Backbone bond lengths (Angstrom), bond angles and torsions (degrees), N, CA, C in turn:
res aa  C-N    CA-C-N  psi(-1)  N-CA   C-N-CA  omega(-1)  CA-C   N-CA-C  phi
1 M - - - 1.397 - - 1.646 105.71 -
2 N 1.301 119.20 135.48 1.435 123.42 -176.75 1.424 104.54 -96.26
3 I 1.283 120.79 108.79 1.496 128.48 179.40 1.495 113.04 -94.23
4 I 1.350 115.71 -22.35 1.461 123.00 -179.86 1.507 118.19 -57.99
5 K 1.338 116.84 -43.65 1.398 124.35 173.26 1.437 121.32 -56.54
6 P 1.359 118.33 -50.07 1.547 121.72 169.26 1.511 111.47 -57.79
7 V 1.275 116.87 -40.94 1.550 116.55 -173.75 1.546 108.02 -71.61
8 K 1.396 116.07 -37.40 1.525 118.01 176.81 1.528 108.00 -65.07
9 S 1.343 124.43 -30.16 1.444 129.04 -179.06 1.547 103.46 -69.09
10 I 1.255 117.53 -51.18 1.519 121.69 -172.91 1.571 106.20 -63.22
11 I 1.320 117.13 -46.34 1.505 123.58 -177.05 1.503 107.41 -59.70
12 S 1.408 121.78 -40.79 1.360 126.01 -173.57 1.497 107.38 -75.10
13 I 1.283 120.96 -42.61 1.419 125.68 173.46 1.480 115.04 -60.75
14 S 1.363 113.78 -41.27 1.548 114.65 177.42 1.567 108.43 -67.70
15 A 1.372 118.91 -37.37 1.445 117.12 179.35 1.414 116.71 -62.13
16 V 1.383 115.59 -39.02 1.430 121.40 -178.04 1.556 106.06 -71.64
17 C 1.285 119.22 -37.29 1.533 119.66 178.47 1.538 106.70 -63.94
18 A 1.294 117.62 -45.24 1.527 114.04 -176.80 1.492 112.77 -69.38
19 A 1.374 117.40 -33.33 1.357 116.36 171.41 1.602 116.51 -59.62
20 I 1.215 114.40 -47.46 1.361 120.51 179.23 1.551 111.18 -64.09
21 A 1.313 121.98 -37.54 1.378 126.06 -178.26 1.676 105.95 -67.51
22 F 1.411 112.24 -49.99 1.437 115.59 176.56 1.528 122.01 -55.88
23 S 1.466 108.41 -39.32 1.394 116.23 -178.08 1.550 110.92 -73.13
24 S 1.346 117.46 -30.01 1.496 120.86 175.24 1.397 109.11 -67.48
25 M 1.308 122.04 -45.30 1.517 129.37 178.90 1.563 105.42 -56.41
26 S 1.267 122.06 -49.60 1.371 121.40 -170.79 1.539 111.27 -70.65
27 G 1.303 114.06 -35.29 1.437 121.04 168.31 1.430 119.69 -54.48
28 A 1.408 115.57 -41.92 1.506 120.83 171.29 1.533 107.76 -66.31
29 Y 1.150 120.54 -38.72 1.499 119.82 -178.63 1.456 110.16 -64.23
30 A 1.405 114.94 -49.44 1.451 116.21 -178.10 1.428 113.56 -65.59
31 A 1.391 124.43 -17.17 1.373 124.03 -179.10 1.555 110.49 -81.09
32 G 1.206 117.24 1.55 1.435 121.89 170.54 1.627 118.05 92.36
33 N 1.334 106.07 6.41 1.476 114.17 178.03 1.536 106.31 -91.00
34 D 1.225 121.22 59.74 1.427 124.61 -170.81 1.636 113.45 -60.12
35 F 1.193 114.44 -34.55 1.523 114.60 -173.43 1.373 114.95 -105.14
36 G 1.223 128.95 0.76 1.376 127.77 173.23 1.540 118.68 82.28
37 F 1.402 113.62 7.15 1.448 111.50 177.93 1.594 104.55 -151.39
38 D 1.417 110.36 158.89 1.442 118.79 179.22 1.450 109.23 -70.83
39 G 1.383 114.01 116.06 1.502 116.89 -177.60 1.503 112.47 -61.84
40 Q 1.267 121.32 -31.90 1.383 123.23 179.87 1.458 114.07 -65.58
41 R 1.435 113.77 -46.14 1.467 117.35 -179.62 1.561 105.39 -66.75
42 H 1.334 119.35 -35.75 1.474 117.63 175.89 1.409 117.47 -58.40
43 H 1.363 114.68 -39.17 1.524 119.97 179.88 1.514 106.63 -68.79
44 Q 1.367 119.16 -45.41 1.444 119.50 -176.19 1.474 111.18 -59.13
45 K 1.409 120.51 -33.66 1.467 123.06 -176.36 1.531 104.93 -68.67
46 S 1.440 116.04 -52.87 1.320 123.16 -172.47 1.510 111.33 -62.29
47 G 1.351 120.92 -37.30 1.482 129.03 175.51 1.512 111.82 -59.08
48 K 1.396 118.21 -43.98 1.463 123.04 172.31 1.392 114.80 -61.93
49 H 1.369 116.07 -44.93 1.477 124.35 176.23 1.459 114.17 -57.94
50 M 1.356 114.75 -42.79 1.408 118.90 -173.42 1.551 105.04 -71.49
51 M 1.299 119.65 -38.16 1.542 121.40 -178.75 1.546 107.28 -67.76
52 K 1.230 118.99 -34.90 1.539 118.94 175.49 1.444 112.17 -65.60
53 R 1.388 119.07 -37.02 1.460 123.78 -174.83 1.590 107.15 -75.26
54 M 1.393 110.75 -38.33 1.478 112.68 -178.57 1.603 109.47 -65.08
55 T 1.189 111.37 -45.52 1.540 119.10 176.40 1.430 113.61 -52.98
56 K 1.379 114.60 -48.62 1.470 119.14 179.60 1.487 112.40 -68.11
57 V 1.364 119.55 -50.45 1.452 122.66 -174.39 1.536 114.17 -68.38
58 L 1.338 116.61 -40.73 1.396 120.50 -177.62 1.482 114.89 -99.21
59 S 1.297 119.43 2.74 1.402 127.45 -179.45 1.656 112.05 51.24
60 L 1.431 108.73 57.58 1.457 110.06 -174.53 1.544 112.72 -71.43
61 S 1.320 116.79 145.44 1.490 116.37 177.74 1.427 108.63 -84.60
62 E 1.368 118.07 169.20 1.436 122.92 -178.44 1.587 116.43 -55.38
63 E 1.360 105.35 -40.27 1.537 111.63 -179.69 1.500 108.09 -68.16
64 Q 1.287 120.49 -41.50 1.611 125.36 177.84 1.568 106.60 -54.32
65 Q 1.344 116.70 -52.87 1.424 127.48 -176.65 1.518 107.91 -56.48
66 T 1.327 122.14 -41.50 1.411 129.78 -173.35 1.632 103.50 -73.61
67 Q 1.320 117.66 -47.28 1.479 122.18 174.67 1.498 110.95 -53.66
68 I 1.233 114.75 -51.50 1.446 121.30 -167.03 1.620 103.65 -68.70
69 K 1.317 115.59 -42.95 1.502 116.34 175.80 1.488 116.20 -53.49
70 A 1.360 110.66 -42.89 1.483 125.87 -179.47 1.498 103.84 -57.27
71 L 1.307 116.42 -57.60 1.457 118.97 -177.65 1.406 117.29 -60.09
72 K 1.386 117.85 -37.77 1.521 119.48 170.17 1.477 117.99 -65.80
73 T 1.342 114.32 -29.98 1.475 115.99 173.93 1.503 115.45 -69.90
74 Q 1.259 108.95 -38.26 1.471 117.65 178.78 1.532 106.75 -61.77
75 A 1.388 118.02 -52.45 1.476 124.86 -179.34 1.543 107.97 -52.23
76 K 1.312 113.77 -46.10 1.488 120.76 -175.95 1.420 107.51 -61.99
77 E 1.372 126.23 -44.44 1.363 125.24 179.79 1.586 113.52 -60.96
78 Q 1.330 116.89 -38.51 1.352 124.77 -177.87 1.587 111.19 -70.02
79 H 1.449 111.54 -35.80 1.424 118.81 177.67 1.586 110.25 -70.70
80 E 1.365 116.07 -33.41 1.460 116.77 175.34 1.450 113.27 -56.18
81 L 1.423 118.13 -46.42 1.349 125.99 174.32 1.509 117.42 -51.99
82 Q 1.250 116.61 -40.63 1.440 122.91 177.26 1.513 117.28 -84.18
83 R 1.351 118.00 -16.55 1.484 124.13 -179.94 1.500 110.72 -60.43
84 E 1.255 119.37 -41.12 1.535 113.74 179.92 1.621 113.79 -65.08
85 S 1.378 113.09 -32.40 1.526 112.81 174.40 1.442 112.34 -70.20
86 V 1.227 125.76 -36.31 1.358 133.65 -178.50 1.643 109.46 -69.55
87 K 1.358 114.97 -40.26 1.428 121.74 175.22 1.561 108.48 -62.61
88 K 1.280 121.48 -45.12 1.399 126.30 176.55 1.531 110.89 -59.14
89 F 1.386 113.95 -44.77 1.405 115.61 177.86 1.560 113.24 -58.03
90 K 1.397 114.98 -48.55 1.372 121.13 177.00 1.470 116.83 -56.32
91 D 1.245 117.23 -34.37 1.504 127.00 178.36 1.509 108.40 -65.73
92 E 1.230 114.47 -48.31 1.484 124.93 -174.34 1.597 104.20 -68.97
93 E 1.367 116.57 -46.64 1.456 118.94 176.28 1.458 115.93 -62.07
94 K 1.340 115.47 -32.00 1.467 115.77 175.72 1.442 114.01 -63.16
95 L 1.324 113.79 -43.45 1.465 120.86 178.19 1.581 116.72 -55.23
96 L 1.423 104.65 -38.70 1.590 110.76 -179.57 1.495 107.23 -74.99
97 L 1.321 121.93 -35.26 1.397 122.53 -177.25 1.523 118.06 -72.79
98 Q 1.481 109.41 -27.31 1.392 117.02 176.49 1.538 116.06 -86.65
99 A 1.240 116.86 -4.24 1.490 124.44 176.33 1.536 111.88 -61.39
100 E 1.409 114.17 148.97 1.383 118.02 177.71 1.504 114.65 -48.89
101 T 1.354 116.08 -46.36 1.371 126.56 -176.00 1.534 111.65 -123.74
102 F 1.310 118.78 139.20 1.456 117.36 -175.55 1.527 109.43 -84.70
103 D 1.354 113.22 130.77 1.461 118.32 -174.23 1.638 104.70 -106.13
104 E 1.197 120.26 92.97 1.469 132.36 -168.97 1.600 102.26 -59.57
105 Q 1.225 120.93 -44.24 1.478 123.56 -174.14 1.498 110.08 -66.63
106 A 1.383 114.43 -41.90 1.491 119.51 177.99 1.565 112.41 -62.53
107 Y 1.393 114.06 -41.57 1.480 118.45 176.21 1.593 111.61 -63.46
108 I 1.299 114.93 -44.83 1.485 116.34 174.60 1.407 113.05 -59.73
109 A 1.204 125.12 -42.44 1.451 128.85 169.73 1.368 117.53 -57.00
110 L 1.283 116.74 -46.23 1.573 123.30 178.76 1.557 104.12 -62.90
111 H 1.253 118.30 -52.71 1.455 123.62 -173.70 1.590 109.16 -55.94
112 A 1.374 109.06 -43.16 1.506 115.36 -176.53 1.473 110.17 -68.68
113 S 1.426 119.20 -31.23 1.439 119.45 -174.09 1.488 105.59 -70.92
114 Y 1.320 120.16 -31.72 1.496 122.05 -177.32 1.490 114.36 -94.39
115 Q 1.283 117.14 12.79 1.499 122.83 -175.17 1.587 108.39 -61.70
116 D 1.236 119.87 -44.89 1.511 120.36 -177.89 1.531 107.17 -58.04
117 T 1.362 117.04 -45.13 1.470 117.41 179.42 1.449 113.06 -58.85
118 F 1.411 115.54 -42.29 1.432 116.54 -177.06 1.590 109.94 -68.14
119 T 1.319 114.73 -38.01 1.480 117.04 -179.96 1.511 111.30 -68.01
120 Q 1.345 117.99 -37.37 1.516 119.33 177.52 1.517 112.80 -68.16
121 M 1.437 119.46 -37.27 1.357 120.79 169.78 1.482 115.15 -61.59
122 A 1.265 123.04 -40.42 1.459 127.26 -179.36 1.594 108.87 -68.85
123 L 1.431 112.21 -39.01 1.507 114.67 174.31 1.435 113.95 -64.59
124 T 1.327 118.87 -41.00 1.454 123.56 173.32 1.667 114.33 -57.91
125 R 1.251 113.42 -45.32 1.521 115.77 173.14 1.519 113.33 -61.42
126 A 1.333 112.10 -46.55 1.555 114.58 -179.50 1.441 111.89 -64.39
127 K 1.231 119.50 -42.06 1.524 121.39 172.67 1.499 115.42 -53.60
128 T 1.322 109.96 -47.70 1.531 115.78 -179.37 1.417 114.06 -63.25
129 K 1.419 118.23 -44.27 1.448 127.36 178.94 1.557 106.67 -58.73
130 H 1.296 117.25 -44.86 1.462 123.59 -179.51 1.490 114.03 -65.15
131 A 1.326 116.74 -43.09 1.432 124.45 175.43 1.532 114.10 -57.00
132 I 1.498 106.42 -45.22 1.527 111.57 -177.36 1.556 106.44 -68.42
133 F 1.328 114.91 -45.55 1.403 118.60 -175.24 1.493 111.61 -54.55
134 N 1.481 117.64 -31.97 1.468 117.58 -176.53 1.595 109.68 -90.85
135 V 1.281 117.99 -1.87 1.428 116.44 170.50 1.528 109.31 -79.02
136 L 1.249 120.81 -16.46 1.434 121.90 -177.48 1.520 110.77 -86.09
137 T 1.356 116.14 152.62 1.396 119.39 175.67 1.512 111.87 -76.27
138 T 1.320 122.06 169.50 1.412 126.60 -172.67 1.526 109.52 -64.09
139 E 1.254 120.44 -32.55 1.433 127.46 172.39 1.442 113.51 -64.20
140 Q 1.338 119.32 -46.96 1.430 128.60 -178.69 1.420 106.93 -66.90
141 Q 1.299 120.58 -44.10 1.481 122.66 176.24 1.404 120.55 -57.14
142 E 1.376 112.76 -44.11 1.504 118.76 170.00 1.462 113.23 -65.52
143 K 1.326 119.57 -38.96 1.431 115.95 175.32 1.581 113.47 -62.24
144 W 1.380 113.43 -39.31 1.426 115.25 -177.54 1.497 108.93 -70.57
145 L 1.328 120.39 -40.74 1.408 118.95 178.35 1.533 111.42 -66.33
146 T 1.290 123.48 -35.37 1.418 124.11 168.38 1.490 114.77 -54.80
147 K 1.292 115.65 -48.13 1.490 122.80 -175.32 1.532 105.14 -66.84
148 M 1.268 122.54 -43.81 1.403 124.80 178.13 1.500 113.58 -59.31
149 D 1.305 113.57 -44.65 1.605 119.05 -179.48 1.483 103.93 -65.74
150 K 1.305 120.31 -41.18 1.544 117.59 -176.14 1.529 107.39 -67.74
151 R 1.175 120.82 -41.05 1.457 125.44 175.55 1.597 112.38 -58.12
152 K 1.163 110.96 -43.54 1.585 116.68 179.84 1.512 111.51 -65.01
153 K 1.338 114.13 -43.66 1.469 121.51 179.00 1.520 114.00 -70.59
154 N 1.404 117.90 -27.86 1.430 115.87 170.60 1.500 116.98 -91.48
155 G 1.335 118.25 0.05 1.347 125.55 174.67 1.591 111.70 75.53
156 K 1.333 116.51 22.14 1.303 121.75 179.06 1.546 120.96 -98.51
157 R 1.294 114.80 90.76 1.460 122.57 -172.83 1.440 103.24 -98.49
158 G 1.263 121.17 116.52 1.483 125.54 170.07 1.450 113.17 85.37
159 K 1.414 119.67 4.03 1.430 124.94 -172.00 1.509 105.31 -111.03
160 R 1.302 117.22 155.26 1.425 122.41 177.40 1.454 115.70 -68.34
161 D 1.269 123.06 140.36 1.450 119.37 176.37 1.517 112.79 -87.59
């Protein structure tokens, strides 16, 4: 009985299947969906979760919740205006990073040309954080600062306490 021929067939078929599987995975990676989830939905879920935790930890009133939601909506609208510029930067950056050799001067020039956009985005985030902080009462502000200090000391960024 010749068993080598069926074994060769099985190995060949397995190799073809593996090649197809790996090529489809690399195609998904190259398509820009690196993390396997829709980033916007991910942020929406984490935003709702954060609001619930803030409400619980700081005992936010209904009025405070409404004010904070309005501030977050306003920040989101401003972010949407800046999103197209950031997307353009990411596309241009991707081209530089995928080049055969890295052109340091081209990257520095690209980054410098988008510096106003980055500054505006940081300013929007800072203004939003400031406005939300000022919605809180003095006691809530103290509790929030204590909680943030505790998280910083424990090295827990974005993790539950």
